Every structure is written in C-alpha cells, then in structure tokens.
C-alpha positions as CSV (number, residue, x, y, z in Angstrom):
1,M,-176.6,-94.1,87.5
2,R,-173.3,-93.8,85.6
3,L,-171.3,-96.2,83.4
4,R,-167.6,-95.9,82.4
5,V,-166.6,-97.3,79.1
6,A,-163.2,-97.5,77.5
7,T,-162.0,-98.7,74.1
8,Y,-158.4,-99.7,73.7
9,N,-156.5,-101.4,70.8
10,I,-153.6,-103.2,72.4
11,R,-151.9,-104.5,69.3
12,A,-151.8,-108.1,70.8
13,A,-149.0,-106.9,73.4
14,I,-146.3,-106.7,70.7
15,G,-145.8,-103.0,71.5
16,P,-145.9,-99.8,69.1
17,G,-143.8,-99.6,66.0
18,E,-144.2,-99.7,62.4
19,P,-144.3,-101.5,60.2
20,F,-146.0,-104.7,61.8
21,P,-143.2,-107.1,62.4
22,A,-142.7,-110.5,60.6
23,G,-142.9,-113.1,63.3
24,W,-145.1,-110.9,65.4
25,W,-145.7,-113.6,68.0
26,R,-142.2,-113.4,69.0
27,H,-142.7,-109.9,70.0
28,V,-145.5,-110.7,72.4
29,K,-144.1,-110.1,75.9
30,S,-145.7,-111.3,79.1
31,E,-144.3,-108.0,80.9
32,R,-146.0,-105.9,78.3
33,F,-149.3,-107.8,78.8
34,E,-149.2,-107.4,82.5
35,R,-148.7,-103.8,81.9
36,I,-151.9,-103.6,79.6
37,G,-153.7,-105.3,82.4
38,A,-152.6,-102.6,84.9
39,I,-153.7,-99.9,82.5
40,V,-157.2,-101.5,82.2
41,I,-157.6,-101.7,85.9
42,G,-156.3,-98.0,86.3
43,L,-159.1,-97.0,83.8
44,E,-161.6,-97.9,86.5
45,A,-164.0,-98.8,83.6
46,D,-167.1,-100.8,83.9
47,V,-166.7,-102.0,80.3
48,V,-163.5,-102.1,78.4
49,L,-163.7,-102.7,74.5
50,L,-160.4,-104.3,73.2
51,Q,-159.2,-104.7,69.6
52,E,-156.3,-106.5,68.2
53,V,-156.7,-109.4,70.8
54,S,-155.3,-112.6,69.8
55,V,-155.5,-116.5,70.5
56,F,-152.8,-118.4,69.0
57,N,-150.6,-121.5,69.2
58,V,-146.9,-121.6,68.2
59,H,-144.4,-124.3,68.6
60,G,-147.0,-126.1,70.7
61,E,-147.6,-123.3,73.1
62,L,-151.1,-121.8,73.5
63,V,-151.5,-118.1,74.1
64,D,-155.0,-117.1,75.2
65,Q,-154.7,-113.3,75.5
66,P,-158.6,-112.8,76.4
67,A,-158.4,-115.5,79.3
68,A,-155.1,-113.7,80.6
69,I,-156.4,-110.2,80.5
70,A,-159.5,-111.2,82.3
71,A,-157.6,-113.0,84.9
72,S,-155.1,-110.2,85.5
73,T,-158.1,-107.6,85.7
74,G,-160.6,-109.8,87.3
75,M,-163.2,-108.9,84.8
76,T,-165.1,-111.2,82.7
77,V,-164.5,-111.5,79.0
78,R,-166.3,-112.1,75.6
79,Y,-164.2,-112.8,72.7
80,A,-164.8,-112.9,68.9
81,A,-162.8,-113.6,65.8
82,V,-164.3,-114.6,62.5
83,H,-161.1,-116.2,60.8
84,A,-157.9,-118.1,61.5
85,F,-154.6,-117.8,59.8
86,T,-151.4,-119.7,59.7
87,L,-148.3,-118.6,61.4
88,I,-145.5,-118.8,59.0
89,E,-141.8,-118.5,60.6
90,P,-140.1,-116.0,58.4
91,D,-136.8,-117.4,58.3
92,S,-137.6,-121.0,57.4
93,G,-141.1,-120.4,55.8
94,R,-142.5,-123.3,57.8
95,A,-145.8,-123.1,59.4
96,V,-145.5,-123.3,63.0
97,G,-149.0,-122.5,64.4
98,S,-152.2,-120.7,63.8
99,A,-153.9,-117.7,65.2
100,H,-157.2,-115.9,65.7
101,W,-157.2,-112.0,65.8
102,G,-160.2,-110.1,67.0
103,N,-162.1,-108.2,69.6
104,A,-162.9,-108.5,73.2
105,I,-165.2,-107.0,75.7
106,L,-164.3,-106.9,79.3
107,T,-167.0,-106.3,81.9
108,R,-167.3,-106.1,85.6
109,K,-170.6,-108.2,85.4
110,P,-171.1,-110.8,82.8
111,L,-172.8,-109.9,79.4
112,R,-175.9,-111.6,78.4
113,D,-177.4,-112.1,75.1
114,S,-174.0,-111.7,73.5
115,F,-173.5,-111.9,69.9
116,A,-170.7,-111.7,67.1
117,S,-171.1,-110.9,63.4
118,G,-168.8,-110.6,60.5
119,L,-168.6,-107.4,58.6
120,P,-168.5,-107.2,54.8
121,V,-165.5,-106.9,52.8
122,G,-164.8,-105.4,49.4
123,T,-165.6,-107.4,46.2
124,D,-162.8,-108.6,43.9
125,D,-163.8,-105.9,41.3
126,A,-164.1,-102.9,43.6
127,L,-161.4,-100.4,44.1
128,V,-159.6,-100.2,47.3
129,E,-159.1,-96.5,46.6
130,P,-160.1,-94.4,43.7
131,A,-157.3,-94.0,41.0
132,G,-155.3,-90.9,41.4
133,S,-156.3,-90.3,45.2
134,G,-152.6,-90.6,46.3
135,R,-153.6,-93.1,48.9
136,P,-152.0,-96.6,49.3
137,L,-153.6,-99.2,46.9
138,A,-155.1,-96.2,44.9
139,G,-156.5,-97.6,41.6
140,I,-156.0,-101.4,42.7
141,M,-158.9,-103.7,42.8
142,F,-159.4,-105.9,45.9
143,G,-158.9,-109.1,44.0
144,E,-155.5,-107.8,43.1
145,A,-154.5,-106.3,46.5
146,P,-152.6,-108.0,49.4
147,Y,-154.9,-110.2,51.5
148,G,-154.7,-107.9,54.6
149,S,-156.8,-105.3,52.7
150,R,-159.8,-107.7,53.1
151,E,-158.9,-109.1,56.5
152,P,-162.3,-110.4,57.9
153,R,-163.5,-107.9,60.5
154,C,-166.2,-108.5,63.1
155,A,-168.4,-106.7,65.6
156,L,-169.1,-108.3,69.1
157,G,-171.6,-107.2,71.6
158,G,-174.2,-107.9,74.3
159,V,-176.4,-106.5,77.0
160,L,-175.0,-105.3,80.4
161,D,-177.4,-105.2,83.4
162,H,-176.0,-102.2,85.2
163,G,-178.0,-101.6,88.4
164,D,-181.6,-101.0,87.3
165,V,-180.4,-100.2,83.7
166,S,-179.8,-102.6,80.8
167,V,-177.2,-101.2,78.3
168,V,-176.2,-102.6,74.8
169,V,-172.5,-102.6,74.2
170,V,-170.8,-103.2,70.9
171,G,-167.4,-103.2,70.1
172,T,-165.5,-103.5,66.6
173,H,-162.2,-102.8,64.6
174,L,-163.1,-101.4,61.1
175,T,-160.7,-101.9,58.2
176,Y,-157.9,-99.6,57.4
177,A,-158.1,-100.3,53.7
178,G,-160.6,-98.4,51.6
179,A,-163.2,-95.9,52.6
180,D,-166.2,-97.5,50.7
181,Q,-165.2,-100.9,52.4
182,R,-165.2,-99.0,55.8
183,R,-168.6,-97.4,55.0
184,G,-170.1,-100.9,54.4
185,Q,-168.6,-102.0,57.7
186,A,-170.0,-99.0,59.4
187,Q,-173.5,-99.5,58.1
188,A,-173.6,-103.1,59.1
189,L,-172.3,-102.2,62.6
190,A,-175.0,-99.6,62.9
191,D,-177.5,-102.2,61.8
192,L,-176.4,-104.7,64.4
193,A,-176.5,-102.2,67.2
194,E,-180.0,-101.1,66.2
195,A,-181.1,-104.8,66.1
196,A,-179.6,-105.4,69.5
197,T,-181.2,-102.5,71.0
198,A,-184.7,-103.4,69.5
199,R,-184.2,-107.0,71.0
200,A,-183.4,-105.3,74.3
201,D,-186.5,-103.4,74.4
202,G,-185.0,-100.1,73.2
203,A,-182.2,-100.2,75.8
204,P,-179.6,-97.4,75.5
205,V,-176.6,-98.4,73.3
206,I,-172.8,-97.6,73.2
207,V,-170.7,-98.4,70.2
208,G,-167.0,-98.1,70.1
209,G,-163.6,-99.4,68.9
210,D,-160.9,-98.4,66.5
211,F,-162.8,-97.1,63.4
212,N,-159.6,-96.5,61.3
213,A,-161.1,-93.0,60.4
214,P,-161.8,-89.6,62.0
215,I,-165.2,-89.0,63.3
216,E,-165.7,-86.6,60.8
217,A,-165.1,-89.0,57.8
218,D,-167.9,-89.5,55.4
219,E,-167.8,-93.2,55.4
220,L,-168.6,-93.0,59.2
221,E,-172.0,-91.2,58.6
222,P,-174.0,-94.5,58.9
223,L,-172.9,-94.5,62.6
224,T,-172.6,-90.8,63.3
225,G,-175.9,-90.2,61.6
226,R,-177.6,-92.5,64.1
227,F,-175.6,-92.3,67.4
228,E,-173.8,-89.4,69.2
229,D,-170.0,-89.1,69.5
230,A,-168.9,-88.9,73.2
231,F,-166.1,-86.4,72.4
232,T,-168.4,-84.2,70.5
233,A,-171.2,-84.3,73.3
234,T,-168.6,-83.3,75.9
235,G,-167.1,-80.3,74.1
236,V,-164.1,-81.6,72.1
237,P,-165.0,-81.1,68.4
238,A,-164.0,-83.0,65.4
239,G,-160.3,-82.6,64.4
240,D,-159.3,-81.5,68.0
241,A,-155.8,-82.7,69.0
242,R,-157.2,-83.9,72.3
243,R,-158.7,-86.7,70.4
244,A,-155.4,-88.1,69.2
245,S,-155.3,-91.9,70.1
246,A,-152.9,-93.3,67.8
247,G,-150.0,-91.0,67.3
248,L,-151.7,-88.0,65.7
249,D,-154.6,-90.0,64.4
250,R,-158.1,-89.6,65.9
251,I,-159.5,-93.0,65.2
252,D,-160.9,-94.5,68.4
253,H,-164.3,-93.5,69.3
254,L,-167.1,-94.0,71.6
255,L,-170.6,-93.4,70.4
256,Q,-174.0,-93.7,72.2
257,R,-177.7,-93.3,72.2
258,G,-180.0,-93.1,75.2
259,T,-177.4,-91.9,77.7
260,R,-175.7,-88.6,78.7
261,P,-172.1,-88.2,78.1
262,I,-170.4,-86.8,81.1
263,D,-166.8,-86.8,80.2
264,C,-164.6,-88.3,77.4
265,R,-160.7,-88.4,77.2
266,V,-157.7,-90.1,75.7
267,A,-155.9,-92.0,78.7
268,T,-152.3,-90.7,77.8
269,E,-151.1,-92.4,81.1
270,A,-151.1,-95.6,79.1
271,G,-147.9,-94.5,77.4
272,D,-146.3,-96.7,74.7
273,A,-148.0,-100.2,75.9
274,S,-149.5,-100.2,72.3
275,D,-149.5,-98.0,69.3
276,H,-152.9,-96.7,70.5
277,L,-153.9,-95.1,73.8
278,P,-157.3,-95.8,75.5
279,V,-160.3,-93.5,75.1
280,V,-162.6,-93.6,78.1
281,A,-165.9,-91.9,78.7
282,T,-168.6,-91.7,81.4
283,F,-172.2,-91.9,80.5
284,A,-175.2,-91.1,82.7
285,F,-178.6,-92.6,82.7
286,N,-181.6,-90.2,83.5
C-alpha cells in the first residue's frame, strides 16, 4: 500500500514576485488558479497540503479558493484559518472587504476527525530576532514590530482511511518572523500530530507544509526529533540544492512516522504559478 502526498504554497494565486503587492486581491487571476488546479492534478497525489489559500470578499464579490480548487481537481477539501483581516484599498484607504488566509488539505477520499488549531505567537516583550544578528527586525520586540510578524498561524489535520490503513495527515505554514517564535510553533505542531496519532490508535502520521526554515534549522528540532524527513530518508541530505522549493530556499517539507518513504522530490514542472514549487513524496506501509 502506498500513499502520495504533496505540499504546495500557492500564494493565493497572485503569482511570484517580491514584495507582496498592495491590493493583492487585484492580482488574483482565474487563469493562474486554473493552472494551479492543473498542477495539483498532475502531481497525482492522494493528499495535497496547501498554504496561503484565501477566502475573501471584495466589492461584493466572494472568492472561495478552497471550494474552487476542490471543484477543479475533483478532490475533497478541508480549510482552516484562525483570523480575518480587512482589505484596504491602497489608493483611497477605504475598507472594501475582508479575507481569511490559511491552509487547506485536498484528499481523494474525505478526511474524518478533522481538526484545526492556532499556533503560538511571540509575546510583546520578546525579541523577534536577537540584537546584532543582522536579520530583519533584529533587536525589535514583537510589541513594536509590524503586525505581520505575529500573523496568527494554524495547523489543519485529520485522518485518512486509505485502503486498509488509517493515516493522520497534518499541514501547516509556520511563521517567517523569529526563530524562537517558529520553535514554539514547531513544538505545538509536533504535539498536535502526536495527539492526533494517539486518538487514531497509533496510526502513521505525515506532517508537512511551508516551515519557513531549512530542515537542519535548530528551531525545527521539536519536529525533526520526533518525525523523519522524507528527503533525508530517500537520500537527499540537508542543504542539498535538490530541496530548493522557493527560489534557493529549502523550506517546504514532508515528515513522517510509521511509513517508509519511497521517493521525495521538488516538482519543478510547476514553474512560476507561485513563488513556491510543490514537494511531493510517496510513502509505503509495510
């Protein structure tokens, strides 16, 4: 029995490019979203963990990206976001809508016992990064940092019945701001996955997403100390350029326990539909 799982940060179908554009909703293109759907179909995955998926309304129009991608791929979907924010027209400063920004899981068969949970954020008096580290926001406390440095993040998961095997799958998108904040989120994610596995009578578990750090980063140890990295298990070591999934960054990962990884690769054929490429792996059950 084998299961193919992918993780893909779709950047809400606004396409690649930095910085994140003001009035980002204007950049959401239906043709790009159709392309993302075609990419997902081409991965031939049983489970796809998606990040930066939005449900928003603007000027009276509702855009439901999870529903749209489920319809275009023929897969079922679960979606989680733990905060909403107002859309401000950059030219006029007027509020024109609101949005959720979160994670989705696409599956060929419906998940059962699904769950979502917010992840911890830095406290007002904690430094985003140590002073003198040379990193963005170094020496600045979260209470004085831009709102996005503490954007509420979440994990989404459930149990998939795959043939005669039940598998826990969990997807997330960890913060880009602050290694200590990211460590706290990694710890919470690991605990959530452990609890879900316990509820599922010790079922195998696959955890993945955009971790905003390479697999060898110290702050990911709460995860890597409990779960095996699929790239490493299939002969692609930490630091290897074959892991690059967001430009040169190696930050999209699939981890597991209770399975046997067969292969793991970056799906370079996805091109520039997003600023990330999918990572896809095959897991065997003995």
